[in-house]
C-alpha positions as CSV (number, residue, x, y, z in Angstrom):
1,M,79.9,112.2,0.1
2,K,80.6,109.0,2.0
3,D,83.6,110.6,3.8
4,K,81.0,113.6,4.8
5,V,78.5,110.6,6.3
6,L,81.5,108.7,8.0
7,R,83.0,111.9,9.5
8,L,79.1,112.6,10.8
9,C,78.7,109.2,11.8
10,K,81.8,109.8,14.0
11,R,80.9,112.8,15.6
12,L,77.4,111.1,16.5
13,D,78.9,108.1,17.7
14,K,75.6,106.6,18.3
15,F,72.8,107.2,16.2
16,T,69.7,105.7,14.4
17,L,68.9,106.0,10.6
18,D,66.2,108.7,11.6
19,E,68.5,110.7,13.4
20,I,71.4,110.7,10.7
21,E,68.9,111.3,8.2
22,T,67.5,114.5,9.7
23,I,70.9,115.9,10.5
24,S,72.4,115.0,7.0
25,E,69.6,115.9,4.9
26,L,69.8,112.9,2.7
27,N,67.1,110.4,2.0
28,S,67.2,106.7,3.7
29,E,67.6,105.5,0.0
30,V,71.0,107.3,-0.1
31,L,71.9,106.4,3.5
32,L,70.9,103.1,3.9
33,P,73.4,101.5,1.0
34,L,76.1,103.7,2.7
35,L,75.7,102.7,6.2
36,E,75.5,99.2,5.4
37,M,78.5,99.6,3.5
38,F,80.4,101.1,6.5
39,V,79.0,98.1,8.6
40,K,80.1,95.7,6.2
41,N,83.9,97.6,6.3
42,K,83.9,97.3,9.9
43,K,83.5,101.1,10.4
44,L,80.2,101.1,12.0
45,I,79.0,98.6,14.0
46,K,75.1,97.8,13.9
47,K,72.9,96.8,17.0
48,G,69.5,96.6,16.2
49,K,68.5,99.9,14.8
50,I,71.2,101.7,16.5
51,Y,74.6,102.3,14.6
52,Q,77.9,102.9,16.8
53,Y,80.9,104.0,15.3
54,N,83.9,101.6,15.4
55,K,86.8,103.6,17.2
56,N,89.0,100.9,16.2
57,A,88.4,102.1,12.8
58,S,89.6,105.7,13.4
59,S,93.1,104.6,13.5
60,Y,93.1,103.3,10.2
61,L,91.6,106.4,8.7
62,A,94.0,108.6,10.9
63,K,96.9,106.8,9.2
64,N,95.6,107.5,5.5
65,R,94.3,111.1,6.0
66,L,96.0,114.3,5.8
67,P,96.4,116.5,9.2
68,Q,93.4,118.6,9.4
69,R,95.0,122.0,8.8
70,Y,95.4,120.6,5.0
71,Q,91.5,119.4,4.7
72,H,90.6,123.2,4.9
73,H,92.7,124.0,1.6
74,S,92.3,123.0,-1.9
75,K,95.0,120.5,-3.4
76,Q,95.9,123.5,-5.9
77,D,96.5,125.7,-2.9
78,I,98.6,123.1,-1.1
79,D,100.7,122.3,-4.0
80,Y,101.7,126.1,-4.5
81,M,102.4,126.1,-1.0
82,I,104.8,123.2,-1.4
83,K,106.2,124.9,-4.8
84,C,107.0,128.1,-2.4
85,F,108.4,126.6,0.2
86,C,110.7,124.3,-2.3
87,A,111.7,127.4,-4.1
88,D,112.6,129.1,-1.0
89,V,109.9,132.0,-1.7
90,E,109.6,134.2,1.6
91,A,106.0,133.7,3.6
92,K,105.2,137.6,2.9
93,K,105.7,137.1,-1.0
94,V,103.1,134.0,-0.9
95,M,100.8,135.7,1.3
96,S,100.6,138.9,-1.1
97,V,100.6,136.6,-4.2
98,F,98.3,134.1,-3.6
99,N,96.3,136.0,-0.8
100,F,96.7,133.5,2.3
101,G,96.8,134.7,5.6
102,K,100.1,135.1,7.9
103,H,99.3,132.2,10.1
104,V,98.2,129.8,7.3
105,V,101.7,130.3,5.4
106,N,103.8,130.0,8.7
107,M,101.6,126.9,9.6
108,F,102.2,125.3,6.5
109,Y,105.9,126.3,6.5
110,Q,106.2,125.0,9.9
111,S,104.7,121.8,9.3
112,F,106.8,121.3,6.2
113,R,110.3,122.2,8.1
114,Q,109.1,119.4,10.9
115,A,108.1,116.8,8.2
116,L,111.5,117.5,6.7
117,Y,113.5,117.2,10.0
118,Q,111.7,114.1,11.1
119,K,112.5,112.4,8.0
120,Q,116.3,113.2,8.1
121,K,116.4,112.4,11.8
122,D,114.9,109.0,10.9
123,E,117.4,108.5,8.4
124,L,120.3,109.6,10.4
125,L,119.3,106.8,13.1
126,R,119.4,104.0,10.4
127,W,122.7,104.9,9.4
128,L,124.1,105.4,12.9
129,K,122.6,101.9,13.7
130,V,124.3,100.4,10.7
131,K,127.4,102.3,10.8
132,P,128.1,104.7,13.9
133,K,130.5,107.5,13.3
134,I,132.1,110.0,15.7
135,P,130.5,113.5,14.8
136,Q,132.2,116.6,13.7
137,E,131.5,119.4,16.2
138,R,130.9,123.0,15.2
139,E,130.1,126.2,16.9
140,Y,127.1,128.0,15.4
141,M,125.6,131.1,16.8
142,G,126.8,129.9,20.0
143,T,125.4,126.5,19.9
144,T,127.2,123.2,19.5
145,V,126.3,121.5,16.3
146,Y,127.2,117.7,15.7
147,L,127.5,116.7,11.7
148,Y,127.3,113.5,10.5
149,L,128.3,112.6,6.8
150,Y,127.0,109.3,5.5
151,N,126.9,108.6,1.8
152,N,127.9,112.0,0.8
153,K,124.9,113.6,3.0
154,L,125.3,116.1,5.8
155,Y,123.2,115.5,8.6
């Protein structure tokens, strides 16, 4: 519940206790301790009766929160997607078995591929800084590909 209230605070940006009480449909007995906790944790700034969302706190929240596309799905659904991706299950089969839409499955698979690519790229750059090598060149589907071998891993 406190996450929902904090998200509402972020959307409202500036508000009073009465305004957030009306919008959230929560009693002031429930809201007041939450708002005071947010002020104490520096997620909100209190000026008189007006609360304001602390935009500097949003960078902390962004680092510890999953991307928005994951927030609309249950943990179990995300786990199924990860397992299917790792098992190399085709997107069409995932769509039919778990009743996910084509767009959803493709979005998840693309997100996983991007995360893997970024991790491998960062790892390769770390290796190149420590121990530079000349790459092996190969032609693949009309494109020149550069291959590096570090620690028995191919990049």
